[in-house]
N, C-alpha and C positions, 0 to 999 in steps of 0.2 A: 473491498472485497466482501467483508462481512455484511455490509449494508446491501449490496447487490444480492447476496445469498438470502438475506431476510425477505427480499421481494421475489424470491424463487428463481433467480437467474442461474444459469450454468456458467461457472467462472473458471477461467484458465489463468493461473498465475505464472508470471515469468520472473525468475529470480536467479541469484547466484547459487552455486552449489551449497554454500554455507547456510542459506536461508530456505532450502527446499522443505525441511522438516517444519519450520515455522509457517510457511505458506500452506502446507497441508493442514496443519493444526488449526489455522484460522478459517478453514473450510473450502479451499479451492477444490473443484472437481477434477481439475487437471493441473499438473505442475510441469513447467518446462524450465530446465536448467540451461540458461543462456550460454554457459560454458560448453555445453554438450550439443546444443541444437539451436539453430536460428529460426525462431518461430515465424519471422517475416517471410521466410523462404518455403514454408510448409504448404502453402496453397490454402490453408484453412482460412475461412472467412469469419470475421468477428463483427458483431453489431456495434461494439464500443471498444475502443482502446484507450485506457486511462493510464497516462504516464505519470508516475510518481517519482520523478527524479530519474537519473540515468544519463547515459552518454550517447544514446543513439540519435541520429538525425530523424526528426519526426517525418520528414518527407519520404524517408526510406521505408517507414512503417506503413504508411497508407498513401493512397493516391489523391484523396480529397479530404482536407482537414476542415473540421468545424470546431471553432474554439468553444470551450466551456468555461464559464466563469461563475463564481458565486460570491456572495457576501454573507458573512455570518449573521444570523438573525435569531431572535428569541424562539420562534416557532421551530426552526431546524434544531436548535440546541435542545429544546424540550423533546422533540421527536427522538433524538439520539439518546437522551436520558431514559426515555421509555423503552427503547430497544435494549439498553444496557440492563435496566431493572427487570425486564422480562427474560433476560438471559439469551436474547437473540444475537447480541454481539458482545464481545469481551475485549476491552482495551488491552493491548499488549504493551507492557512497559518493560523496557530493557533495564534502565537505571533511573534512580532518583538521586539527584544531587542538590546540595545547597546552592543558593544564589552566588556565594563566593567562588564556586567552581564552574561558573558559566564558560570561561575560556576553555577549560578541559572538556566540557560537554560539547562545545562547538568543534573542537579538534576531533573528538570521538566520532561525531556525526560525519564530519568531512572525510574521515578515514574509511567510512563505509562499513564499519563493523556493527553498527546498531541493529539489533534484532527486535525492533519495536520502538516505542517512543522513549525519549529521554525527558524526564519530568524535572523541573526546577522548583525547589521549595524555598520559601522565605524563612 
């Protein structure tokens, strides 16, 4: 979302009630609480739908899918670093846990409670 905003995109975030504030905080122009509204039934057209996890059938969201894949590379990581250093994006970190607590971190992520990234330290 923040990367799209850094390019000047108008962004709509779809999230749970618990994450509405966070999605606004990271810069969404519009926020839809999926517990209150089904954005797929609104008739609104979107240029891109990026699904970052969830339990909706992708075919229900759009009529024609085009897969998007990427491989991490040095140039992209450098670009992200520049955006962060320029203050254009801010990583959102929910928790930082030691390597010994990876099982707890995975459980926490699967519960769907994370409001940002979970960072594992050595």
